[in-house]
PDB file of N, CA, C, O and CB in Angstrom:
ATOM      1  N   MET A   1     -16.628  11.026 -11.153  1.00  0.00           N
ATOM      2  CA  MET A   1     -16.806   9.672 -10.280  1.00  0.00           C
ATOM      3  C   MET A   1     -15.632   9.152 -10.207  1.00  0.00           C
ATOM      4  O   MET A   1     -14.875   9.025 -11.169  1.00  0.00           O
ATOM      5  CB  MET A   1     -17.748   8.578 -10.805  1.00  0.00           C
ATOM      6  N   ALA A   2     -15.318   8.701  -8.674  1.00  0.00           N
ATOM      7  CA  ALA A   2     -14.672   7.815  -8.184  1.00  0.00           C
ATOM      8  C   ALA A   2     -14.459   6.464  -8.443  1.00  0.00           C
ATOM      9  O   ALA A   2     -15.504   5.847  -8.236  1.00  0.00           O
ATOM     10  CB  ALA A   2     -14.940   7.885  -7.368  1.00  0.00           C
ATOM     11  N   SER A   3     -13.476   5.684  -8.838  1.00  0.00           N
ATOM     12  CA  SER A   3     -13.233   4.304  -9.409  1.00  0.00           C
ATOM     13  C   SER A   3     -13.394   3.380  -8.147  1.00  0.00           C
ATOM     14  O   SER A   3     -13.157   3.815  -7.020  1.00  0.00           O
ATOM     15  CB  SER A   3     -11.685   4.144 -10.156  1.00  0.00           C
ATOM     16  N   LEU A   4     -13.775   2.187  -8.360  1.00  0.00           N
ATOM     17  CA  LEU A   4     -14.112   1.243  -7.091  1.00  0.00           C
ATOM     18  C   LEU A   4     -12.590   1.204  -6.550  1.00  0.00           C
ATOM     19  O   LEU A   4     -12.628   1.238  -5.320  1.00  0.00           O
ATOM     20  CB  LEU A   4     -14.857  -0.503  -7.507  1.00  0.00           C
ATOM     21  N   LEU A   5     -11.502   1.155  -6.947  1.00  0.00           N
ATOM     22  CA  LEU A   5     -10.055   1.139  -6.087  1.00  0.00           C
ATOM     23  C   LEU A   5      -9.971   2.362  -5.319  1.00  0.00           C
ATOM     24  O   LEU A   5      -9.704   2.354  -4.117  1.00  0.00           O
ATOM     25  CB  LEU A   5      -8.659   1.075  -7.046  1.00  0.00           C
ATOM     26  N   GLU A   6     -10.245   3.656  -6.139  1.00  0.00           N
ATOM     27  CA  GLU A   6     -10.264   4.774  -5.295  1.00  0.00           C
ATOM     28  C   GLU A   6     -11.093   4.617  -3.996  1.00  0.00           C
ATOM     29  O   GLU A   6     -10.575   4.830  -2.900  1.00  0.00           O
ATOM     30  CB  GLU A   6     -10.750   5.888  -6.060  1.00  0.00           C
ATOM     31  N   LEU A   7     -12.294   4.268  -4.122  1.00  0.00           N
ATOM     32  CA  LEU A   7     -13.328   3.675  -2.912  1.00  0.00           C
ATOM     33  C   LEU A   7     -12.618   3.118  -1.854  1.00  0.00           C
ATOM     34  O   LEU A   7     -12.260   3.628  -0.793  1.00  0.00           O
ATOM     35  CB  LEU A   7     -14.326   2.502  -3.378  1.00  0.00           C
ATOM     36  N   ARG A   8     -12.429   1.715  -2.408  1.00  0.00           N
ATOM     37  CA  ARG A   8     -11.902   1.406  -1.363  1.00  0.00           C
ATOM     38  C   ARG A   8     -10.444   1.485  -0.613  1.00  0.00           C
ATOM     39  O   ARG A   8     -10.237   0.860   0.426  1.00  0.00           O
ATOM     40  CB  ARG A   8     -12.208   0.532  -1.461  1.00  0.00           C
ATOM     41  N   PHE A   9      -9.291   2.449  -1.343  1.00  0.00           N
ATOM     42  CA  PHE A   9      -8.371   3.066  -0.610  1.00  0.00           C
ATOM     43  C   PHE A   9      -8.911   3.983   0.137  1.00  0.00           C
ATOM     44  O   PHE A   9      -8.375   4.047   1.244  1.00  0.00           O
ATOM     45  CB  PHE A   9      -7.434   3.553  -1.282  1.00  0.00           C
ATOM     46  N   GLU A  10      -9.903   4.839  -0.060  1.00  0.00           N
ATOM     47  CA  GLU A  10     -10.143   5.767   0.736  1.00  0.00           C
ATOM     48  C   GLU A  10     -10.668   5.366   2.044  1.00  0.00           C
ATOM     49  O   GLU A  10     -10.518   6.130   2.998  1.00  0.00           O
ATOM     50  CB  GLU A  10     -10.890   6.572   0.141  1.00  0.00           C
ATOM     51  N   ALA A  11     -11.335   4.116   2.200  1.00  0.00           N
ATOM     52  CA  ALA A  11     -11.427   3.134   3.355  1.00  0.00           C
ATOM     53  C   ALA A  11      -9.915   2.949   4.174  1.00  0.00           C
ATOM     54  O   ALA A  11      -9.834   2.944   5.403  1.00  0.00           O
ATOM     55  CB  ALA A  11     -11.952   1.616   2.693  1.00  0.00           C
ATOM     56  N   LEU A  12      -8.955   2.826   3.417  1.00  0.00           N
ATOM     57  CA  LEU A  12      -7.707   2.126   4.273  1.00  0.00           C
ATOM     58  C   LEU A  12      -6.909   3.233   4.372  1.00  0.00           C
ATOM     59  O   LEU A  12      -5.884   2.979   5.006  1.00  0.00           O
ATOM     60  CB  LEU A  12      -6.838   0.803   3.575  1.00  0.00           C
ATOM     61  N   ILE A  13      -6.983   4.344   3.995  1.00  0.00           N
ATOM     62  CA  ILE A  13      -6.023   5.491   4.693  1.00  0.00           C
ATOM     63  C   ILE A  13      -5.582   5.479   5.926  1.00  0.00           C
ATOM     64  O   ILE A  13      -6.465   5.583   6.778  1.00  0.00           O
ATOM     65  CB  ILE A  13      -6.546   6.659   4.724  1.00  0.00           C
ATOM     66  N   GLY A  14      -4.462   5.383   6.314  1.00  0.00           N
ATOM     67  CA  GLY A  14      -3.632   5.333   7.619  1.00  0.00           C
ATOM     68  C   GLY A  14      -3.719   3.733   7.976  1.00  0.00           C
ATOM     69  O   GLY A  14      -3.582   3.407   9.155  1.00  0.00           O
ATOM     70  N   ARG A  15      -3.909   2.891   7.136  1.00  0.00           N
ATOM     71  CA  ARG A  15      -3.416   1.682   7.293  1.00  0.00           C
ATOM     72  C   ARG A  15      -2.239   1.020   6.585  1.00  0.00           C
ATOM     73  O   ARG A  15      -1.991   1.437   5.454  1.00  0.00           O
ATOM     74  CB  ARG A  15      -4.332   1.042   7.124  1.00  0.00           C
ATOM     75  N   ARG A  16      -1.521   0.104   7.060  1.00  0.00           N
ATOM     76  CA  ARG A  16      -0.379  -0.278   6.250  1.00  0.00           C
ATOM     77  C   ARG A  16      -0.774  -1.340   5.192  1.00  0.00           C
ATOM     78  O   ARG A  16      -1.525  -2.275   5.471  1.00  0.00           O
ATOM     79  CB  ARG A  16       0.750  -0.810   7.157  1.00  0.00           C
ATOM     80  N   LEU A  17      -0.202  -1.140   3.897  1.00  0.00           N
ATOM     81  CA  LEU A  17      -0.412  -1.387   2.483  1.00  0.00           C
ATOM     82  C   LEU A  17       0.549  -2.164   1.935  1.00  0.00           C
ATOM     83  O   LEU A  17       1.662  -1.722   2.219  1.00  0.00           O
ATOM     84  CB  LEU A  17      -0.489  -0.248   1.742  1.00  0.00           C
ATOM     85  N   THR A  18       0.582  -3.172   1.245  1.00  0.00           N
ATOM     86  CA  THR A  18       1.908  -3.586   0.072  1.00  0.00           C
ATOM     87  C   THR A  18       1.353  -3.490  -0.996  1.00  0.00           C
ATOM     88  O   THR A  18       0.194  -3.882  -1.136  1.00  0.00           O
ATOM     89  CB  THR A  18       2.638  -5.077   0.042  1.00  0.00           C
ATOM     90  N   ILE A  19       2.096  -2.917  -2.042  1.00  0.00           N
ATOM     91  CA  ILE A  19       1.156  -2.658  -3.089  1.00  0.00           C
ATOM     92  C   ILE A  19       2.370  -2.798  -4.438  1.00  0.00           C
ATOM     93  O   ILE A  19       3.289  -1.994  -4.598  1.00  0.00           O
ATOM     94  CB  ILE A  19       0.254  -0.956  -2.849  1.00  0.00           C
ATOM     95  N   ARG A  20       2.110  -3.991  -5.304  1.00  0.00           N
ATOM     96  CA  ARG A  20       3.150  -4.186  -6.232  1.00  0.00           C
ATOM     97  C   ARG A  20       2.671  -3.551  -7.680  1.00  0.00           C
ATOM     98  O   ARG A  20       1.578  -3.792  -8.193  1.00  0.00           O
ATOM     99  CB  ARG A  20       3.492  -5.778  -6.307  1.00  0.00           C
ATOM    100  N   LEU A  21       3.513  -2.843  -8.148  1.00  0.00           N
ATOM    101  CA  LEU A  21       3.402  -1.821  -9.408  1.00  0.00           C
ATOM    102  C   LEU A  21       4.153  -2.529 -10.561  1.00  0.00           C
ATOM    103  O   LEU A  21       5.063  -3.342 -10.403  1.00  0.00           O
ATOM    104  CB  LEU A  21       4.139  -0.232  -9.100  1.00  0.00           C
ATOM    105  N   HIS A  22       3.668  -2.127 -11.690  1.00  0.00           N
ATOM    106  CA  HIS A  22       4.207  -2.510 -12.761  1.00  0.00           C
ATOM    107  C   HIS A  22       5.278  -1.890 -13.142  1.00  0.00           C
ATOM    108  O   HIS A  22       4.779  -0.936 -13.739  1.00  0.00           O
ATOM    109  CB  HIS A  22       3.462  -2.515 -13.598  1.00  0.00           C
ATOM    110  N   ASP A  23       6.524  -1.748 -13.225  1.00  0.00           N
ATOM    111  CA  ASP A  23       7.758  -1.285 -13.360  1.00  0.00           C
ATOM    112  C   ASP A  23       7.816  -0.822 -15.226  1.00  0.00           C
ATOM    113  O   ASP A  23       7.705  -1.647 -16.133  1.00  0.00           O
ATOM    114  CB  ASP A  23       8.894  -2.611 -12.745  1.00  0.00           C
ATOM    115  N   PRO A  24       7.955   0.234 -15.358  1.00  0.00           N
ATOM    116  CA  PRO A  24       8.032   0.979 -16.556  1.00  0.00           C
ATOM    117  C   PRO A  24       9.010  -0.116 -17.450  1.00  0.00           C
ATOM    118  O   PRO A  24       8.492  -0.574 -18.469  1.00  0.00           O
ATOM    119  CB  PRO A  24       8.701   2.637 -16.278  1.00  0.00           C
ATOM    120  N   GLU A  25      10.275  -0.511 -17.138  1.00  0.00           N
ATOM    121  CA  GLU A  25      11.064  -1.005 -17.833  1.00  0.00           C
ATOM    122  C   GLU A  25      10.920  -2.660 -17.835  1.00  0.00           C
ATOM    123  O   GLU A  25      11.736  -3.357 -18.437  1.00  0.00           O
ATOM    124  CB  GLU A  25      12.259  -0.450 -17.423  1.00  0.00           C
ATOM    125  N   GLY A  26      10.027  -3.104 -17.250  1.00  0.00           N
ATOM    126  CA  GLY A  26       9.382  -4.351 -17.187  1.00  0.00           C
ATOM    127  C   GLY A  26       9.404  -4.801 -15.949  1.00  0.00           C
ATOM    128  O   GLY A  26       9.922  -4.108 -15.073  1.00  0.00           O
ATOM    129  N   GLY A  27       8.931  -5.848 -15.701  1.00  0.00           N
ATOM    130  CA  GLY A  27       8.976  -6.667 -14.008  1.00  0.00           C
ATOM    131  C   GLY A  27       7.936  -5.662 -13.363  1.00  0.00           C
ATOM    132  O   GLY A  27       7.106  -4.968 -13.950  1.00  0.00           O
ATOM    133  N   PHE A  28       8.181  -5.756 -12.061  1.00  0.00           N
ATOM    134  CA  PHE A  28       7.371  -5.244 -11.083  1.00  0.00           C
ATOM    135  C   PHE A  28       8.281  -4.610  -9.696  1.00  0.00           C
ATOM    136  O   PHE A  28       9.358  -5.118  -9.386  1.00  0.00           O
ATOM    137  CB  PHE A  28       6.367  -6.469 -10.706  1.00  0.00           C
ATOM    138  N   ARG A  29       7.796  -3.659  -9.072  1.00  0.00           N
ATOM    139  CA  ARG A  29       8.386  -3.326  -7.719  1.00  0.00           C
ATOM    140  C   ARG A  29       7.221  -3.319  -6.944  1.00  0.00           C
ATOM    141  O   ARG A  29       6.058  -3.188  -7.326  1.00  0.00           O
ATOM    142  CB  ARG A  29       9.206  -1.956  -7.598  1.00  0.00           C
ATOM    143  N   ASP A  30       7.713  -3.493  -5.681  1.00  0.00           N
ATOM    144  CA  ASP A  30       6.866  -3.528  -4.480  1.00  0.00           C
ATOM    145  C   ASP A  30       7.174  -2.103  -3.642  1.00  0.00           C
ATOM    146  O   ASP A  30       8.302  -1.638  -3.479  1.00  0.00           O
ATOM    147  CB  ASP A  30       7.232  -4.947  -3.555  1.00  0.00           C
ATOM    148  N   ILE A  31       6.014  -1.557  -3.182  1.00  0.00           N
ATOM    149  CA  ILE A  31       6.159  -0.653  -1.946  1.00  0.00           C
ATOM    150  C   ILE A  31       5.232  -0.935  -1.085  1.00  0.00           C
ATOM    151  O   ILE A  31       4.147  -1.455  -1.346  1.00  0.00           O
ATOM    152  CB  ILE A  31       6.087   0.753  -2.173  1.00  0.00           C
ATOM    153  N   VAL A  32       5.745  -0.502   0.269  1.00  0.00           N
ATOM    154  CA  VAL A  32       5.008  -1.066   1.643  1.00  0.00           C
ATOM    155  C   VAL A  32       5.136   0.079   2.251  1.00  0.00           C
ATOM    156  O   VAL A  32       6.107   0.829   2.151  1.00  0.00           O
ATOM    157  CB  VAL A  32       5.637  -2.369   2.544  1.00  0.00           C
ATOM    158  N   GLY A  33       3.739   0.331   3.184  1.00  0.00           N
ATOM    159  CA  GLY A  33       3.643   1.885   3.902  1.00  0.00           C
ATOM    160  C   GLY A  33       2.527   1.832   4.426  1.00  0.00           C
ATOM    161  O   GLY A  33       1.648   0.974   4.355  1.00  0.00           O
ATOM    162  N   ILE A  34       2.599   3.019   5.094  1.00  0.00           N
ATOM    163  CA  ILE A  34       1.029   3.619   5.630  1.00  0.00           C
ATOM    164  C   ILE A  34       0.402   4.464   4.495  1.00  0.00           C
ATOM    165  O   ILE A  34       1.107   5.356   4.023  1.00  0.00           O
ATOM    166  CB  ILE A  34       1.137   4.735   7.102  1.00  0.00           C
ATOM    167  N   LEU A  35      -0.951   4.268   3.965  1.00  0.00           N
ATOM    168  CA  LEU A  35      -1.579   4.622   3.112  1.00  0.00           C
ATOM    169  C   LEU A  35      -1.698   6.142   3.405  1.00  0.00           C
ATOM    170  O   LEU A  35      -1.919   6.342   4.600  1.00  0.00           O
ATOM    171  CB  LEU A  35      -2.688   3.834   3.000  1.00  0.00           C
ATOM    172  N   GLU A  36      -1.604   7.414   2.560  1.00  0.00           N
ATOM    173  CA  GLU A  36      -1.720   8.572   3.079  1.00  0.00           C
ATOM    174  C   GLU A  36      -2.932   9.461   2.457  1.00  0.00           C
ATOM    175  O   GLU A  36      -3.610  10.384   2.908  1.00  0.00           O
ATOM    176  CB  GLU A  36      -0.443   9.157   2.952  1.00  0.00           C
ATOM    177  N   SER A  37      -2.893   8.676   1.058  1.00  0.00           N
ATOM    178  CA  SER A  37      -4.094   9.195   0.502  1.00  0.00           C
ATOM    179  C   SER A  37      -4.543   8.061  -0.641  1.00  0.00           C
ATOM    180  O   SER A  37      -3.933   6.997  -0.745  1.00  0.00           O
ATOM    181  CB  SER A  37      -3.821  10.757  -0.125  1.00  0.00           C
ATOM    182  N   THR A  38      -5.547   8.373  -1.386  1.00  0.00           N
ATOM    183  CA  THR A  38      -5.770   7.021  -2.609  1.00  0.00           C
ATOM    184  C   THR A  38      -4.440   6.950  -3.439  1.00  0.00           C
ATOM    185  O   THR A  38      -4.079   5.828  -3.795  1.00  0.00           O
ATOM    186  CB  THR A  38      -7.220   7.348  -3.911  1.00  0.00           C
ATOM    187  N   HIS A  39      -3.858   7.776  -3.701  1.00  0.00           N
ATOM    188  CA  HIS A  39      -2.423   7.870  -4.559  1.00  0.00           C
ATOM    189  C   HIS A  39      -0.962   8.030  -3.938  1.00  0.00           C
ATOM    190  O   HIS A  39       0.053   8.146  -4.624  1.00  0.00           O
ATOM    191  CB  HIS A  39      -2.512   9.087  -5.436  1.00  0.00           C
ATOM    192  N   SER A  40      -0.998   8.019  -2.558  1.00  0.00           N
ATOM    193  CA  SER A  40       0.600   7.871  -2.087  1.00  0.00           C
ATOM    194  C   SER A  40       0.108   7.066  -0.532  1.00  0.00           C
ATOM    195  O   SER A  40      -0.962   6.910   0.057  1.00  0.00           O
ATOM    196  CB  SER A  40       1.688   9.807  -1.867  1.00  0.00           C
ATOM    197  N   LEU A  41       1.692   6.643  -0.257  1.00  0.00           N
ATOM    198  CA  LEU A  41       2.084   6.335   0.844  1.00  0.00           C
ATOM    199  C   LEU A  41       3.249   6.276   1.151  1.00  0.00           C
ATOM    200  O   LEU A  41       4.173   6.168   0.345  1.00  0.00           O
ATOM    201  CB  LEU A  41       1.693   5.514   1.108  1.00  0.00           C
ATOM    202  N   ARG A  42       3.385   6.359   2.723  1.00  0.00           N
ATOM    203  CA  ARG A  42       4.762   6.875   3.396  1.00  0.00           C
ATOM    204  C   ARG A  42       5.002   5.550   3.935  1.00  0.00           C
ATOM    205  O   ARG A  42       4.306   4.789   4.608  1.00  0.00           O
ATOM    206  CB  ARG A  42       4.732   8.224   4.622  1.00  0.00           C
ATOM    207  N   ASN A  43       6.490   5.461   3.331  1.00  0.00           N
ATOM    208  CA  ASN A  43       7.434   4.073   3.667  1.00  0.00           C
ATOM    209  C   ASN A  43       8.286   4.309   4.894  1.00  0.00           C
ATOM    210  O   ASN A  43       8.411   5.455   5.328  1.00  0.00           O
ATOM    211  CB  ASN A  43       8.548   3.664   2.374  1.00  0.00           C
ATOM    212  N   LYS A  44       8.915   3.211   5.511  1.00  0.00           N
ATOM    213  CA  LYS A  44       9.507   3.350   6.921  1.00  0.00           C
ATOM    214  C   LYS A  44      10.774   4.061   6.754  1.00  0.00           C
ATOM    215  O   LYS A  44      11.572   4.029   7.691  1.00  0.00           O
ATOM    216  CB  LYS A  44       9.758   1.945   7.670  1.00  0.00           C
ATOM    217  N   GLU A  45      11.070   4.711   5.667  1.00  0.00           N
ATOM    218  CA  GLU A  45      12.310   6.010   5.552  1.00  0.00           C
ATOM    219  C   GLU A  45      11.556   7.199   5.825  1.00  0.00           C
ATOM    220  O   GLU A  45      12.267   8.187   6.009  1.00  0.00           O
ATOM    221  CB  GLU A  45      13.135   6.253   3.909  1.00  0.00           C
ATOM    222  N   ASN A  46      10.060   7.424   5.921  1.00  0.00           N
ATOM    223  CA  ASN A  46       9.583   8.454   5.867  1.00  0.00           C
ATOM    224  C   ASN A  46       9.464   9.122   4.499  1.00  0.00           C
ATOM    225  O   ASN A  46       9.414  10.351   4.451  1.00  0.00           O
ATOM    226  CB  ASN A  46      10.177   9.055   6.690  1.00  0.00           C
ATOM    227  N   LEU A  47       9.421   8.482   3.524  1.00  0.00           N
ATOM    228  CA  LEU A  47       9.382   9.162   2.159  1.00  0.00           C
ATOM    229  C   LEU A  47       7.949   8.849   1.617  1.00  0.00           C
ATOM    230  O   LEU A  47       7.342   7.782   1.706  1.00  0.00           O
ATOM    231  CB  LEU A  47      10.599   8.588   1.101  1.00  0.00           C
ATOM    232  N   LEU A  48       7.535  10.041   1.025  1.00  0.00           N
ATOM    233  CA  LEU A  48       6.034   9.824   0.214  1.00  0.00           C
ATOM    234  C   LEU A  48       6.220   9.514  -0.954  1.00  0.00           C
ATOM    235  O   LEU A  48       6.836  10.200  -1.770  1.00  0.00           O
ATOM    236  CB  LEU A  48       5.079  10.978   0.091  1.00  0.00           C
ATOM    237  N   ILE A  49       5.467   7.950  -1.250  1.00  0.00           N
ATOM    238  CA  ILE A  49       5.796   7.510  -2.663  1.00  0.00           C
ATOM    239  C   ILE A  49       4.130   7.608  -3.247  1.00  0.00           C
ATOM    240  O   ILE A  49       3.122   7.139  -2.720  1.00  0.00           O
ATOM    241  CB  ILE A  49       6.653   5.723  -2.740  1.00  0.00           C
ATOM    242  N   GLU A  50       4.267   8.430  -4.582  1.00  0.00           N
ATOM    243  CA  GLU A  50       3.116   8.531  -5.240  1.00  0.00           C
ATOM    244  C   GLU A  50       2.910   7.343  -6.127  1.00  0.00           C
ATOM    245  O   GLU A  50       3.852   6.631  -6.474  1.00  0.00           O
ATOM    246  CB  GLU A  50       3.081   9.748  -5.944  1.00  0.00           C
ATOM    247  N   PHE A  51       1.635   7.130  -6.501  1.00  0.00           N
ATOM    248  CA  PHE A  51       1.648   5.953  -7.600  1.00  0.00           C
ATOM    249  C   PHE A  51       0.027   6.198  -8.326  1.00  0.00           C
ATOM    250  O   PHE A  51      -0.836   6.985  -7.935  1.00  0.00           O
ATOM    251  CB  PHE A  51       1.877   4.109  -6.721  1.00  0.00           C
ATOM    252  N   SER A  52      -0.023   5.483  -9.204  1.00  0.00           N
ATOM    253  CA  SER A  52      -1.205   5.817 -10.441  1.00  0.00           C
ATOM    254  C   SER A  52      -1.901   4.474 -10.160  1.00  0.00           C
ATOM    255  O   SER A  52      -1.261   3.423 -10.107  1.00  0.00           O
ATOM    256  CB  SER A  52      -0.585   6.038 -12.357  1.00  0.00           C
ATOM    257  N   HIS A  53      -3.485   4.554  -9.948  1.00  0.00           N
ATOM    258  CA  HIS A  53      -4.069   3.050  -9.694  1.00  0.00           C
ATOM    259  C   HIS A  53      -3.666   2.418 -11.245  1.00  0.00           C
ATOM    260  O   HIS A  53      -3.417   1.213 -11.298  1.00  0.00           O
ATOM    261  CB  HIS A  53      -6.072   3.006  -9.279  1.00  0.00           C
ATOM    262  N   ASP A  54      -3.612   3.116 -12.324  1.00  0.00           N
ATOM    263  CA  ASP A  54      -3.147   2.416 -13.452  1.00  0.00           C
ATOM    264  C   ASP A  54      -1.708   1.640 -13.419  1.00  0.00           C
ATOM    265  O   ASP A  54      -1.571   0.842 -14.346  1.00  0.00           O
ATOM    266  CB  ASP A  54      -3.138   3.392 -14.490  1.00  0.00           C
ATOM    267  N   GLU A  55      -0.798   1.723 -12.660  1.00  0.00           N
ATOM    268  CA  GLU A  55       0.189   1.147 -12.161  1.00  0.00           C
ATOM    269  C   GLU A  55       0.192  -0.511 -11.570  1.00  0.00           C
ATOM    270  O   GLU A  55       0.899  -1.502 -11.752  1.00  0.00           O
ATOM    271  CB  GLU A  55       0.465   2.055 -11.243  1.00  0.00           C
ATOM    272  N   ILE A  56      -0.926  -0.204 -10.830  1.00  0.00           N
ATOM    273  CA  ILE A  56      -1.138  -1.492  -9.726  1.00  0.00           C
ATOM    274  C   ILE A  56      -1.381  -2.545 -10.217  1.00  0.00           C
ATOM    275  O   ILE A  56      -2.313  -2.668 -11.011  1.00  0.00           O
ATOM    276  CB  ILE A  56      -2.173  -1.438  -8.782  1.00  0.00           C
ATOM    277  N   PHE A  57      -0.515  -3.659  -9.822  1.00  0.00           N
ATOM    278  CA  PHE A  57      -0.796  -5.062 -10.424  1.00  0.00           C
ATOM    279  C   PHE A  57      -1.677  -6.039  -9.269  1.00  0.00           C
ATOM    280  O   PHE A  57      -2.412  -6.995  -9.517  1.00  0.00           O
ATOM    281  CB  PHE A  57       0.808  -5.830 -10.830  1.00  0.00           C
ATOM    282  N   ILE A  58      -1.372  -5.519  -8.105  1.00  0.00           N
ATOM    283  CA  ILE A  58      -1.864  -6.450  -7.121  1.00  0.00           C
ATOM    284  C   ILE A  58      -1.758  -5.601  -5.403  1.00  0.00           C
ATOM    285  O   ILE A  58      -0.702  -5.000  -5.205  1.00  0.00           O
ATOM    286  CB  ILE A  58      -0.781  -7.989  -7.304  1.00  0.00           C
ATOM    287  N   TRP A  59      -2.417  -5.586  -4.686  1.00  0.00           N
ATOM    288  CA  TRP A  59      -2.386  -4.885  -3.229  1.00  0.00           C
ATOM    289  C   TRP A  59      -3.082  -5.836  -2.225  1.00  0.00           C
ATOM    290  O   TRP A  59      -4.052  -6.585  -2.339  1.00  0.00           O
ATOM    291  CB  TRP A  59      -3.211  -3.363  -3.212  1.00  0.00           C
ATOM    292  N   ARG A  60      -2.252  -5.547  -1.211  1.00  0.00           N
ATOM    293  CA  ARG A  60      -3.075  -5.972   0.121  1.00  0.00           C
ATOM    294  C   ARG A  60      -2.576  -5.360   1.352  1.00  0.00           C
ATOM    295  O   ARG A  60      -1.425  -4.999   1.599  1.00  0.00           O
ATOM    296  CB  ARG A  60      -3.033  -7.521   0.382  1.00  0.00           C
ATOM    297  N   GLU A  61      -3.900  -5.284   2.281  1.00  0.00           N
ATOM    298  CA  GLU A  61      -3.434  -4.633   3.743  1.00  0.00           C
ATOM    299  C   GLU A  61      -2.508  -5.420   4.425  1.00  0.00           C
ATOM    300  O   GLU A  61      -2.689  -6.634   4.329  1.00  0.00           O
ATOM    301  CB  GLU A  61      -4.600  -4.440   4.769  1.00  0.00           C
ATOM    302  N   VAL A  62      -1.618  -5.060   5.052  1.00  0.00           N
ATOM    303  CA  VAL A  62      -0.685  -5.662   5.989  1.00  0.00           C
ATOM    304  C   VAL A  62      -1.265  -5.849   7.422  1.00  0.00           C
ATOM    305  O   VAL A  62      -1.362  -4.790   8.043  1.00  0.00           O
ATOM    306  CB  VAL A  62       0.558  -4.808   6.051  1.00  0.00           C
ATOM    307  N   ILE A  63      -1.691  -7.029   8.113  1.00  0.00           N
ATOM    308  CA  ILE A  63      -2.187  -6.956   9.125  1.00  0.00           C
ATOM    309  C   ILE A  63      -1.224  -7.667  10.148  1.00  0.00           C
ATOM    310  O   ILE A  63      -0.856  -8.837  10.034  1.00  0.00           O
ATOM    311  CB  ILE A  63      -3.453  -7.395   8.982  1.00  0.00           C
ATOM    312  N   ALA A  64      -0.798  -6.658  11.344  1.00  0.00           N
ATOM    313  CA  ALA A  64      -0.255  -7.231  12.185  1.00  0.00           C
ATOM    314  C   ALA A  64      -0.667  -8.536  12.991  1.00  0.00           C
ATOM    315  O   ALA A  64      -1.849  -8.753  13.256  1.00  0.00           O
ATOM    316  CB  ALA A  64      -0.095  -6.394  12.778  1.00  0.00           C
ATOM    317  N   LYS A  65       0.179  -9.246  13.304  1.00  0.00           N
ATOM    318  CA  LYS A  65      -0.167 -10.483  14.138  1.00  0.00           C
ATOM    319  C   LYS A  65      -0.477 -10.113  15.452  1.00  0.00           C
ATOM    320  O   LYS A  65       0.216  -9.164  15.820  1.00  0.00           O
ATOM    321  CB  LYS A  65       0.930 -11.500  14.199  1.00  0.00           C
ATOM    322  N   PRO A  66      -1.243 -10.507  16.267  1.00  0.00           N
ATOM    323  CA  PRO A  66      -1.612 -10.142  17.530  1.00  0.00           C
ATOM    324  C   PRO A  66      -0.285 -10.800  18.300  1.00  0.00           C
ATOM    325  O   PRO A  66       0.398 -11.667  17.755  1.00  0.00           O
ATOM    326  CB  PRO A  66      -3.187 -10.721  17.971  1.00  0.00           C
ATOM    327  N   ALA A  67      -0.030 -10.333  19.503  1.00  0.00           N
ATOM    328  CA  ALA A  67       0.992 -10.776  20.306  1.00  0.00           C
ATOM    329  C   ALA A  67       0.497 -11.831  21.414  1.00  0.00           C
ATOM    330  O   ALA A  67      -0.379 -11.633  22.255  1.00  0.00           O
ATOM    331  CB  ALA A  67       1.631  -9.566  20.920  1.00  0.00           C
ATOM    332  N   THR A  68       1.449 -13.292  21.175  1.00  0.00           N
ATOM    333  CA  THR A  68       0.624 -14.419  21.917  1.00  0.00           C
ATOM    334  C   THR A  68       1.034 -14.575  23.216  1.00  0.00           C
ATOM    335  O   THR A  68       0.815 -15.606  23.851  1.00  0.00           O
ATOM    336  CB  THR A  68       0.718 -15.777  21.293  1.00  0.00           C
ATOM    337  N   GLY A  69       1.846 -13.240  23.828  1.00  0.00           N
ATOM    338  CA  GLY A  69       2.262 -13.289  25.326  1.00  0.00           C
ATOM    339  C   GLY A  69       3.378 -14.454  25.628  1.00  0.00           C
ATOM    340  O   GLY A  69       3.876 -14.536  26.751  1.00  0.00           O
ATOM    341  N   ILE A  70       3.718 -15.282  24.653  1.00  0.00           N
ATOM    342  CA  ILE A  70       4.268 -16.445  25.076  1.00  0.00           C
ATOM    343  C   ILE A  70       5.874 -15.796  24.762  1.00  0.00           C
ATOM    344  O   ILE A  70       5.933 -15.158  23.711  1.00  0.00           O
ATOM    345  CB  ILE A  70       3.659 -17.954  24.188  1.00  0.00           C
ATOM    346  N   LYS A  71       6.829 -15.866  25.350  1.00  0.00           N
ATOM    347  CA  LYS A  71       8.407 -15.374  25.308  1.00  0.00           C
ATOM    348  C   LYS A  71       9.411 -16.602  25.270  1.00  0.00           C
ATOM    349  O   LYS A  71       9.482 -17.334  26.257  1.00  0.00           O
ATOM    350  CB  LYS A  71       8.802 -14.439  26.722  1.00  0.00           C
ATOM    351  N   PRO A  72       9.891 -16.748  24.576  1.00  0.00           N
ATOM    352  CA  PRO A  72      10.995 -17.947  23.876  1.00  0.00           C
ATOM    353  C   PRO A  72      12.099 -18.096  25.373  1.00  0.00           C
ATOM    354  O   PRO A  72      13.064 -18.860  25.355  1.00  0.00           O
ATOM    355  CB  PRO A  72      12.132 -17.134  21.993  1.00  0.00           C
TER     356      PRO A  72
END
């Protein structure tokens, strides 16, 4: 049976996320990119980063601001 987080991530595949992971040496590390599966995302360097749901401290979808059409 899929966890609640896995079900939420299934709905977000293809969207941009930022995920803060617990670092094994202590502290945290952030990964940002397009969610490719419920356990991986692709960052701006086109690297596939895999993670475990047990490592996640917090996450959120990154939503682009709409263009205002005003140029400085």
